[in-house]
C-alpha positions as CSV (number, residue, x, y, z in Angstrom):
1,M,72.9,55.2,114.4
2,T,70.0,53.0,115.5
3,E,70.0,49.4,115.6
4,T,67.7,48.9,112.7
5,G,69.9,51.4,110.6
6,T,70.0,54.6,109.9
7,G,68.0,54.5,106.6
8,D,65.2,52.3,108.1
9,A,64.8,55.1,110.9
10,Q,64.7,58.0,108.7
11,A,62.1,56.3,106.7
12,F,60.3,55.6,109.8
13,Y,60.6,59.2,111.5
14,G,59.7,60.6,108.1
15,R,56.5,59.0,107.4
16,W,55.5,59.2,111.1
17,M,56.4,62.8,111.1
18,R,53.0,64.7,111.6
19,L,52.2,62.4,114.6
20,Y,55.5,63.0,116.3
21,D,54.8,66.8,115.6
22,L,51.2,66.3,117.5
23,L,52.8,64.4,120.5
24,A,55.4,67.2,120.8
25,H,52.9,70.0,121.0
26,R,50.1,68.2,122.3
27,T,50.7,65.8,125.2
28,P,49.6,66.4,128.5
29,G,52.6,68.1,130.4
30,I,55.0,68.1,127.6
31,A,54.9,72.1,127.8
32,A,56.0,71.9,131.2
33,L,58.9,69.4,130.7
34,R,60.0,71.5,127.7
35,R,60.7,74.6,129.9
36,R,61.9,72.6,133.0
37,A,64.4,71.2,130.0
38,V,65.3,74.5,128.8
39,E,65.7,76.0,132.4
40,A,68.3,72.9,133.4
41,C,70.7,74.4,130.3
42,R,71.3,77.2,132.6
43,L,71.6,79.6,129.6
44,E,72.2,83.3,129.3
45,P,71.3,85.7,126.5
46,G,73.9,85.5,124.1
47,D,74.8,81.7,124.8
48,T,75.1,79.2,121.8
49,V,73.2,76.1,122.3
50,V,72.4,72.7,120.6
51,E,69.6,70.2,120.1
52,M,70.7,66.9,119.2
53,G,67.8,65.1,117.7
54,C,66.1,68.4,117.5
55,G,63.0,66.6,115.6
56,T,60.1,68.7,114.6
57,G,61.4,71.6,116.5
58,A,59.3,72.0,119.4
59,N,62.4,72.7,121.6
60,L,63.9,75.5,119.3
61,P,61.7,78.1,120.3
62,V,62.1,77.9,123.7
63,L,65.8,77.5,123.4
64,R,65.7,80.6,121.4
65,S,63.7,82.7,124.2
66,A,66.3,81.6,126.8
67,V,69.3,83.0,125.1
68,G,67.5,85.9,123.4
69,P,68.2,87.5,119.8
70,E,72.1,87.7,120.5
71,G,72.2,84.1,121.3
72,T,72.4,81.2,118.7
73,V,70.1,78.1,118.5
74,V,71.1,74.7,116.6
75,G,69.2,71.8,116.2
76,I,70.6,69.0,114.3
77,D,68.4,65.7,113.1
78,F,69.0,63.4,110.7
79,T,65.4,62.9,108.7
80,A,64.6,65.5,106.3
81,P,60.8,65.9,106.6
82,V,61.4,66.4,110.5
83,L,63.8,69.0,109.7
84,E,61.3,70.6,107.3
85,R,58.5,71.2,110.1
86,A,61.4,72.4,112.1
87,R,62.6,75.3,109.4
88,D,58.5,76.2,109.0
89,L,58.3,76.7,113.0
90,T,61.7,78.4,113.6
91,E,61.8,80.9,110.0
92,R,60.9,83.9,111.9
93,Y,64.3,83.9,113.8
94,D,67.6,84.6,112.0
95,N,69.4,82.9,114.8
96,V,67.9,79.5,114.9
97,H,69.6,77.2,112.4
98,V,68.5,73.7,111.3
99,V,71.0,71.5,110.2
100,R,70.8,68.1,109.0
101,G,73.3,65.5,110.4
102,D,73.9,62.8,112.8
103,A,73.4,63.3,116.7
104,T,76.7,60.9,117.0
105,T,79.0,63.4,114.7
106,P,77.5,66.6,115.3
107,P,78.3,69.3,112.5
108,V,79.8,71.5,115.7
109,S,83.1,73.3,115.2
110,E,82.7,76.3,117.6
111,P,82.3,76.2,121.4
112,I,79.0,76.1,122.5
113,D,77.4,76.8,126.2
114,A,75.2,73.8,126.4
115,V,73.4,70.6,124.9
116,L,70.0,69.6,124.8
117,A,69.0,65.8,123.9
118,T,65.1,65.2,124.8
119,F,64.1,61.2,124.1
120,V,67.5,60.8,121.6
121,V,70.1,58.6,123.9
122,G,67.8,55.5,123.5
123,M,67.9,55.3,119.7
124,L,71.8,55.2,119.8
125,S,73.8,52.1,119.5
126,D,76.9,53.8,121.8
127,P,74.7,56.4,123.5
128,A,77.7,56.7,126.7
129,G,80.3,57.6,123.4
130,A,77.8,60.1,122.6
131,V,77.6,61.9,125.6
132,E,81.1,61.9,126.2
133,D,81.4,63.8,123.1
134,W,78.4,65.8,123.6
135,S,80.5,67.0,126.7
136,R,84.0,67.6,124.8
137,L,81.7,70.0,122.8
138,V,80.5,72.2,125.5
139,E,82.6,75.1,127.2
140,S,83.9,74.5,130.7
141,G,80.9,75.6,132.7
142,G,78.7,74.9,130.6
143,H,75.7,72.2,130.6
144,V,74.8,69.0,129.0
145,V,70.6,67.8,129.5
146,L,69.4,64.8,128.8
147,V,65.7,64.0,128.7
148,N,64.8,60.3,128.3
149,A,61.7,58.0,128.9
150,A,62.3,54.3,130.8
151,R,60.4,52.2,132.8
152,S,59.4,53.7,136.4
153,Q,60.8,52.3,139.1
154,R,58.1,53.6,141.2
155,W,55.9,51.0,143.5
156,Y,53.1,51.4,141.1
157,G,55.2,51.1,137.9
158,P,54.0,47.7,136.6
159,P,50.7,49.0,135.0
160,V,52.5,52.0,133.8
161,N,55.4,50.1,132.1
162,A,53.0,48.1,130.7
163,I,51.5,51.2,129.0
164,F,54.9,52.0,128.4
165,R,55.9,49.1,126.6
166,A,53.3,49.6,124.3
167,I,54.2,53.0,123.2
168,T,57.8,51.6,122.8
169,V,57.0,49.1,120.5
170,L,54.7,51.6,118.4
171,S,57.3,54.3,118.3
172,T,60.4,52.5,117.5
173,P,61.3,51.1,113.7
174,P,60.6,48.9,112.8
175,T,57.1,48.4,114.8
176,T,56.3,44.9,113.0
177,K,58.0,42.6,115.0
178,L,55.7,40.1,117.2
179,R,58.9,38.7,119.5
180,Y,62.2,40.3,120.2
181,E,65.5,38.8,121.1
182,T,65.9,41.5,123.4
183,E,62.7,43.1,125.5
184,P,62.5,46.6,123.7
185,T,62.1,48.5,127.2
186,R,65.1,46.4,128.8
187,R,67.2,47.9,125.7
188,L,65.6,51.1,126.1
189,D,66.3,51.1,129.7
190,E,70.3,49.9,129.2
191,R,70.7,52.7,126.5
192,I,69.3,55.5,128.8
193,N,71.2,54.1,132.1
194,Q,74.6,54.1,130.2
195,A,73.8,57.8,129.1
196,H,73.1,59.2,132.1
197,T,76.0,57.4,133.9
198,A,78.4,58.8,131.3
199,L,76.5,62.2,132.1
200,R,77.2,62.0,135.7
201,E,80.8,60.9,135.4
202,N,81.8,63.8,133.0
203,A,79.8,66.7,134.9
204,D,81.3,68.3,138.4
205,A,77.5,68.7,138.8
206,V,74.7,67.1,138.6
207,A,70.8,67.5,138.9
208,H,68.3,64.7,138.5
209,E,64.7,64.6,138.5
210,T,61.9,61.9,137.3
211,H,58.4,63.1,135.7
212,A,55.3,61.7,134.4
213,L,54.5,59.0,136.9
214,G,58.5,58.2,137.2
215,V,58.8,57.1,133.1
216,V,60.4,60.5,132.4
217,R,64.0,61.5,133.3
218,L,65.7,64.4,133.5
219,T,69.5,64.9,134.1
220,G,71.5,67.9,133.6
221,G,75.3,68.2,134.3
222,R,77.4,71.0,134.7
223,I,80.7,70.2,132.6
224,G,84.2,71.6,134.4
């Protein structure tokens, strides 16, 4: 699933689970971004939504609010300690299901109304293929929403991107390299561009926004 291997990635994200959980809840502006991402899913009460790479589950209660008690929310992630935190967060909801699995081969069989993937496709070796697969899972008229971080293209980008590079290196396994064959932020940009392009190609209506000084990109597509 990742360039460093699934086992390495599981160990890394399990080890840093508490920090990721803190960032998911306490980063300035993250709550507003989360609400915007859920709004882009265009959910109705009773809908079924799947979050690919749900992490510690910060988005799941917001998704549950959107589909109501009669809807269904499924969170998928491949890291056991992360999923335990997500289960603790959502245990009071009987219609929120947290499942261990790979976002590139999600254990989903029934038709669904929306897929949400936040800060996930940059870790995938074939992000375009994953987005194409997710689009096939969604019923006609449903939505796929991607939220990701990449280098800012705005005029004040250089200092913002220098900080972004440091965060990328520290937050991506194995974090021990001083030199890279491929600049990590460039590789991240390429994967995110591939994923968002694939969504545009598979959707019949697309909305795109940028946030956080141009670093965060939100693209929502309606699948025809």
